[in-house]
C-alpha positions as CSV (number, residue, x, y, z in Angstrom):
1,M,7.2,15.8,-55.5
2,N,10.1,17.3,-55.0
3,A,13.9,15.1,-54.3
4,G,14.3,16.0,-51.2
5,R,11.1,15.6,-49.8
6,T,10.9,12.6,-52.3
7,T,13.9,11.0,-50.2
8,L,11.8,11.7,-46.7
9,L,9.4,9.3,-47.4
10,V,12.2,7.3,-48.4
11,L,14.2,7.3,-44.6
12,S,11.0,7.6,-43.5
13,A,9.7,4.5,-44.9
14,L,13.1,2.4,-43.9
15,V,13.2,3.8,-40.8
16,V,9.8,2.9,-39.6
17,L,10.1,-1.0,-41.5
18,A,13.8,-1.6,-39.5
19,L,12.2,-0.7,-36.7
20,L,8.7,-2.8,-37.4
21,S,11.0,-6.2,-38.0
22,G,12.7,-6.3,-35.7
23,G,16.3,-5.7,-36.6
24,V,17.0,-3.5,-34.2
25,L,14.9,-3.8,-31.1
26,L,14.9,-6.5,-28.1
27,R,11.0,-8.0,-28.0
28,V,9.4,-7.3,-31.4
29,G,9.6,-9.8,-33.9
30,A,9.0,-9.9,-36.9
31,A,5.8,-8.0,-37.1
32,E,3.2,-9.1,-39.7
33,G,3.0,-7.2,-43.1
34,S,6.3,-4.4,-42.3
35,P,6.1,-3.5,-45.7
36,G,2.9,-3.0,-45.9
37,Q,3.4,-0.5,-42.4
38,A,5.8,1.5,-43.7
39,V,4.2,1.8,-46.9
40,L,1.0,2.6,-45.6
41,F,3.2,5.2,-43.0
42,A,4.9,7.0,-46.0
43,E,1.7,7.2,-47.0
44,V,0.4,8.9,-44.1
45,L,3.5,10.8,-44.0
46,S,1.7,12.9,-47.8
47,L,-1.5,12.5,-47.3
48,V,-0.6,15.0,-44.4
49,L,2.0,17.5,-46.3
50,D,0.0,17.7,-49.1
51,H,-3.5,18.3,-47.9
52,Y,-3.4,19.7,-43.4
53,V,-4.7,23.4,-43.8
54,D,-1.4,24.9,-42.8
55,P,2.2,24.5,-44.9
56,V,3.3,21.5,-42.2
57,D,7.5,21.0,-40.5
58,A,7.8,17.9,-43.0
59,E,11.3,17.2,-40.5
60,R,9.7,18.3,-37.4
61,L,6.0,15.8,-38.3
62,V,9.3,13.0,-39.0
63,R,11.1,13.1,-36.2
64,G,7.5,13.8,-33.8
65,A,6.2,10.5,-35.7
66,Y,10.0,8.7,-34.7
67,E,9.5,10.3,-30.8
68,G,6.2,8.5,-30.7
69,M,7.3,5.4,-31.7
70,L,10.2,4.8,-29.8
71,G,8.2,6.1,-27.0
72,G,6.0,4.1,-27.0
73,I,8.5,0.2,-27.1
74,D,9.3,1.2,-23.1
75,A,10.7,3.3,-20.4
76,N,14.0,2.6,-22.6
77,G,12.8,3.9,-26.3
78,A,13.8,7.9,-27.1
79,Y,15.0,9.3,-30.8
80,L,18.1,11.6,-30.2
81,T,19.0,14.5,-33.1
82,A,23.0,14.2,-34.1
83,E,23.4,17.2,-31.0
84,E,21.4,14.8,-28.5
85,V,23.5,11.7,-29.9
86,E,26.8,13.4,-28.9
87,T,25.7,15.1,-25.6
88,W,24.5,11.3,-25.0
89,R,28.7,10.7,-26.0
90,D,29.8,13.2,-23.6
91,D,27.5,13.0,-20.9
92,A,29.1,10.3,-18.7
93,P,27.3,9.8,-15.2
94,A,30.0,9.1,-13.8
95,D,30.6,11.2,-10.4
96,R,27.3,12.9,-10.4
97,A,24.7,14.1,-8.8
98,G,20.8,14.2,-8.5
99,V,18.5,16.1,-6.1
100,G,17.1,13.5,-3.6
101,I,14.1,12.1,-6.3
102,V,13.8,9.1,-8.0
103,V,11.7,9.0,-11.6
104,L,10.3,6.3,-12.8
105,K,8.4,7.0,-16.3
106,S,4.6,7.0,-16.1
107,G,3.0,7.1,-20.1
108,R,4.8,10.4,-21.0
109,T,5.5,11.9,-17.7
110,L,8.0,11.1,-14.8
111,Q,6.8,10.0,-11.9
112,V,8.2,10.6,-8.6
113,V,9.1,7.5,-6.8
114,N,11.1,8.0,-3.8
115,V,12.4,11.2,-2.1
116,E,15.6,11.7,0.1
117,A,15.0,13.1,3.8
118,D,16.3,16.3,3.9
119,S,16.6,16.5,0.3
120,S,16.8,19.4,-1.7
121,A,13.8,18.2,-3.3
122,D,12.3,17.2,0.0
123,R,12.6,20.3,1.4
124,A,10.6,22.0,-1.6
125,G,8.1,20.0,-1.2
126,V,8.2,17.8,-3.9
127,Q,6.0,14.2,-2.6
128,V,6.2,10.5,-3.7
129,G,3.0,10.7,-6.5
130,D,4.7,13.6,-7.8
131,H,5.5,14.3,-12.0
132,V,7.6,15.7,-13.6
133,R,6.8,18.1,-15.9
134,T,10.0,20.1,-17.9
135,V,13.7,19.4,-16.8
136,G,15.5,22.9,-17.3
137,D,14.1,23.8,-21.4
138,E,13.3,20.6,-21.9
139,S,9.4,18.4,-21.8
140,V,10.7,14.8,-21.0
141,Q,7.4,13.8,-22.9
142,N,9.6,11.9,-25.4
143,L,12.5,11.2,-23.5
144,S,13.8,8.4,-22.8
145,L,14.3,7.3,-18.9
146,E,17.6,7.0,-18.5
147,Q,17.8,11.0,-20.8
148,A,15.6,12.2,-18.3
149,R,18.3,10.9,-15.6
150,R,20.7,12.2,-16.4
151,L,19.0,16.0,-17.7
152,I,18.8,15.9,-13.5
153,E,21.1,14.9,-12.8
154,G,24.9,17.0,-12.8
155,K,27.7,18.7,-10.7
156,V,27.3,18.5,-6.3
157,G,26.7,22.2,-6.2
158,S,25.1,23.2,-9.6
159,T,20.8,23.2,-9.7
160,V,17.8,22.6,-11.8
161,R,14.8,23.8,-12.7
162,I,11.6,21.5,-12.5
163,E,8.6,21.6,-13.2
164,V,6.7,19.6,-10.9
165,L,2.9,18.5,-11.2
166,S,1.8,18.3,-7.7
167,S,-0.4,15.0,-6.5
168,G,-1.4,17.0,-3.3
169,E,-2.7,20.1,-4.8
170,G,-4.9,18.4,-7.9
171,F,-1.9,18.3,-10.4
172,R,-1.3,22.1,-9.6
173,P,2.4,22.8,-11.9
174,E,4.9,24.3,-9.7
175,E,8.4,25.1,-10.7
176,M,11.3,25.1,-8.6
177,E,15.2,25.2,-8.5
178,L,16.7,22.5,-7.0
179,V,20.7,22.0,-5.9
180,R,22.0,18.5,-6.5
181,H,23.7,17.3,-3.8
182,A,25.9,13.6,-2.8
183,K,22.9,11.2,-0.7
184,R,23.2,11.7,3.2
185,T,21.0,9.0,3.9
186,R,21.9,5.2,4.3
187,P,20.8,2.7,1.4
188,Y,19.5,0.9,3.5
189,E,17.2,0.5,6.9
190,L,17.5,-2.5,9.4
191,T,14.6,-3.1,12.1
192,V,13.0,-6.0,13.8
193,R,8.8,-5.7,13.4
194,A,6.9,-9.1,14.8
195,G,8.6,-11.4,15.6
196,T,10.6,-10.5,11.7
197,A,13.9,-8.4,10.4
198,V,12.8,-6.4,8.1
199,L,15.6,-4.8,5.4
200,A,14.7,-1.7,3.5
201,V,16.5,-0.5,0.7
202,S,16.7,2.5,-0.2
203,D,19.8,2.6,-2.9
204,L,21.6,-0.8,-4.5
205,E,24.6,1.3,-5.2
206,R,25.5,2.8,-2.0
207,L,25.0,-0.4,-0.2
208,V,28.0,-2.1,1.7
209,V,27.5,-6.1,2.3
210,A,30.0,-6.5,4.7
211,D,28.7,-3.7,7.1
212,L,25.1,-5.1,6.3
213,A,26.1,-8.6,6.7
214,E,27.1,-7.3,10.7
215,E,23.6,-5.9,11.1
216,L,22.2,-9.3,10.0
217,D,24.2,-11.6,12.9
218,D,23.2,-9.4,15.4
219,A,19.6,-9.2,14.2
220,A,19.6,-12.8,13.5
221,S,20.8,-13.8,17.6
222,R,18.2,-12.2,18.4
223,R,15.3,-14.2,20.5
224,G,12.6,-15.3,18.1
225,V,13.8,-13.3,15.2
226,A,13.6,-16.4,12.5
227,R,12.6,-14.6,9.4
228,L,14.2,-11.9,7.5
229,L,11.9,-9.7,5.1
230,L,13.4,-7.8,2.0
231,D,11.5,-4.6,1.7
232,L,12.0,-3.6,-2.0
233,R,9.0,-0.9,-2.5
234,N,10.2,2.1,-4.1
235,L,13.1,1.0,-4.6
236,A,14.4,1.6,-8.8
237,V,17.6,2.7,-8.1
238,G,20.5,0.3,-10.1
239,D,20.9,-1.9,-12.4
240,P,21.2,-4.9,-12.2
241,R,24.5,-5.8,-11.6
242,A,24.6,-3.5,-8.8
243,A,22.2,-6.7,-7.4
244,S,25.2,-9.3,-7.1
245,G,25.6,-8.3,-3.3
246,L,22.5,-9.0,-2.4
247,S,21.9,-11.8,-4.1
248,G,24.2,-14.0,-2.0
249,L,21.3,-13.7,0.4
250,F,19.9,-16.2,-1.7
251,A,22.8,-17.9,-4.2
252,S,26.6,-17.9,-5.2
253,G,27.5,-18.3,-8.3
254,P,26.5,-16.8,-11.3
255,V,23.4,-15.6,-10.5
256,L,22.0,-13.5,-13.7
257,E,23.3,-12.9,-17.6
258,L,22.5,-10.1,-20.1
259,K,22.2,-10.9,-23.3
260,D,21.5,-9.7,-27.0
261,R,18.7,-10.4,-29.4
262,A,20.4,-13.8,-31.0
263,G,21.1,-15.8,-27.2
264,Q,24.6,-14.3,-26.5
265,V,25.7,-13.9,-23.2
266,L,27.3,-9.9,-23.4
267,D,27.8,-10.0,-19.1
268,T,27.6,-12.3,-16.8
269,V,26.7,-11.0,-12.8
270,S,28.2,-13.6,-10.3
271,N,28.1,-13.9,-5.8
272,D,31.1,-15.8,-5.1
273,D,31.0,-14.3,-1.1
274,T,29.7,-17.7,0.5
275,T,29.2,-16.7,4.1
276,F,26.5,-13.9,3.3
277,N,23.6,-15.1,4.6
278,W,20.6,-15.7,6.9
279,P,19.4,-18.6,8.7
280,G,16.1,-18.5,8.4
281,S,13.6,-17.9,6.1
282,I,13.1,-15.7,4.0
283,A,10.5,-13.2,1.8
284,I,9.8,-10.9,-0.4
285,L,8.0,-7.1,-0.4
286,V,7.8,-5.4,-3.7
287,N,5.0,-2.6,-5.6
288,G,4.6,-1.5,-8.8
289,A,8.3,1.1,-8.1
290,T,10.7,-1.6,-7.5
291,A,12.2,-1.6,-10.8
292,G,15.9,-2.4,-12.0
293,G,18.0,-4.4,-9.6
294,A,15.3,-4.6,-7.5
295,E,13.5,-6.7,-9.9
296,A,16.7,-9.2,-10.7
297,L,16.9,-9.1,-7.0
298,A,13.9,-10.2,-6.0
299,A,13.3,-13.6,-9.3
300,V,16.6,-14.2,-8.2
301,A,15.4,-15.2,-4.7
302,R,12.5,-16.8,-6.2
303,E,15.1,-19.4,-8.5
304,R,17.4,-20.1,-6.3
305,A,15.2,-20.2,-2.9
306,A,12.4,-19.9,-3.6
307,T,11.1,-17.3,-1.6
308,E,7.9,-16.4,-1.8
309,I,6.8,-13.1,-3.2
310,F,4.5,-10.4,-1.8
311,G,3.4,-7.3,-3.0
312,E,2.1,-6.1,-6.6
313,E,3.3,-6.7,-9.9
314,T,7.4,-4.4,-10.2
315,Y,7.9,-1.8,-12.8
316,G,9.5,-4.1,-15.5
317,L,12.4,-2.6,-16.1
318,G,15.3,-5.0,-17.7
319,A,17.1,-4.8,-20.5
320,E,20.6,-2.6,-21.3
321,V,19.8,1.1,-23.2
322,R,22.1,0.8,-26.4
323,L,22.6,3.7,-28.8
324,F,22.3,2.9,-32.4
325,E,23.8,5.4,-34.4
326,L,21.8,6.4,-38.3
327,S,23.2,7.9,-41.0
328,N,22.8,10.7,-40.7
329,G,24.1,11.6,-36.9
330,A,21.3,11.2,-35.9
331,G,20.7,8.3,-33.1
332,L,17.5,5.5,-31.6
333,L,18.2,4.3,-27.9
334,L,16.7,0.8,-27.7
335,S,16.9,-1.8,-25.0
336,G,19.7,-3.6,-26.9
337,A,20.3,-6.4,-24.3
338,L,17.6,-9.3,-22.5
339,W,18.8,-9.1,-18.8
340,S,17.5,-12.5,-16.9
341,T,18.3,-15.2,-14.3
342,T,21.0,-17.8,-15.1
343,G,18.1,-20.2,-15.9
344,G,16.4,-18.0,-18.2
345,S,13.8,-15.8,-16.2
346,S,13.0,-12.4,-17.1
347,W,10.8,-9.4,-16.2
348,N,11.1,-6.6,-18.5
349,V,8.2,-4.9,-19.8
350,D,6.2,-7.6,-18.0
351,G,7.5,-6.8,-14.0
352,V,7.8,-9.5,-11.5
353,E,4.3,-11.1,-10.5
354,P,4.2,-11.3,-6.9
355,D,2.9,-14.8,-5.0
356,R,0.7,-13.4,-3.0
357,V,-1.0,-9.7,-4.2
358,V,-1.0,-7.5,-0.7
359,H,-2.3,-4.2,-0.8
360,G,-2.6,-1.7,1.5
361,E,-4.9,1.3,2.7
362,G,-4.3,4.7,4.1
363,R,-5.0,8.3,3.9
364,D,-2.0,8.9,2.0
365,L,1.1,7.5,1.2
366,E,2.7,6.8,4.1
367,E,0.0,5.0,6.0
368,V,-1.0,2.5,3.2
369,Q,3.1,1.4,2.5
370,D,2.6,0.8,6.2
371,D,-0.5,-1.2,6.3
372,Q,1.0,-2.6,4.1
373,L,4.1,-3.6,5.3
374,G,2.5,-4.8,8.4
375,R,-0.3,-7.1,6.0
376,V,2.7,-9.1,5.0
377,L,3.9,-9.4,8.2
378,Q,0.7,-10.9,10.1
379,L,0.5,-13.5,7.0
380,L,4.8,-14.6,7.8
381,E,3.4,-14.9,11.3
382,D,1.0,-16.5,11.2
383,E,3.1,-19.1,8.5
384,T,5.4,-19.8,11.0
385,V,2.8,-20.6,13.2
386,S,0.6,-23.2,11.5
387,E,4.3,-25.0,11.0
388,Q,4.9,-25.0,13.7
389,R,1.3,-26.7,14.6
390,R,2.1,-28.9,11.9
391,K,6.2,-30.2,13.2
392,A,4.2,-30.2,16.2
393,A,1.3,-32.9,15.4
């Protein structure tokens, strides 16, 4: 065995050992038999290099192993080459524009969970449920969620080529060139249905609490409107810091904490606005595409106000991604810190479980979601009637 190959095997085993031992991972404890697993990895690699019928590119093989290992942890994990590390550092997300879609990792692809009305993606026919397979010349298979989002985003007016597997066409692949643009739609919609004010939030980062407060006051002043339903379905834009404003509906003061593996608090999210509130009862509606800051809101509401949560289990995006650089210039993107409520409730990977599971039915997504909303509104109405009868008795 030549010296270069010996070095490759040793280094590969060391990286595997570091990952398995939990040295830089958040949710993975020290794995039983970690040294043995690292040796086994080196043995498998050696056997492939020695006995595979065709010559194997060892560096490519090892990179594939790293990518598969990291991509299998959660949506934040990825292996970066030295060139990709430089791109990651330089590619700051500030002042960047998208094409009108919100995506989440679904296995090895990106699933579209929201499409902005009249956006370039909407006009091209992209629908919720479609899968993005490539962005430019990059396959999204081994990219972290944040890497993929950064690829889709760019300067206003620039274009990006994506390949979409259309759910409405039996997942037929379609390539399209989309223009990046600033968001045009409102970050929320407030309506009143069946005596309940329904606040559907689509973007936490652009939501201005002062504007919303006026509309909520107006809704609360209407006769017969005592309930507020916070609809957080398909809300996957905005990390927990962006949830600070809306958290005023349930609590004031510190509401969220970001901690490292050792439990040290790295950041605290507080809300000191005691004027932003709702005078009646509040409920929350979530689904599998509720992620990040929206999950933080649901967790805070449950902990601080015993708010009832309806719908389906959420996505489970509750960790902050961090870049760990290796000695050869490459790097690892990992969930390096965990978000939780100040009471210790976290939602990373496992998501937020609803108190009452409610599904919708229909021929398409719009019908399914409207039916789900209608069922929740009926449950809230029934609860109100039961409470009134109990008090009257």
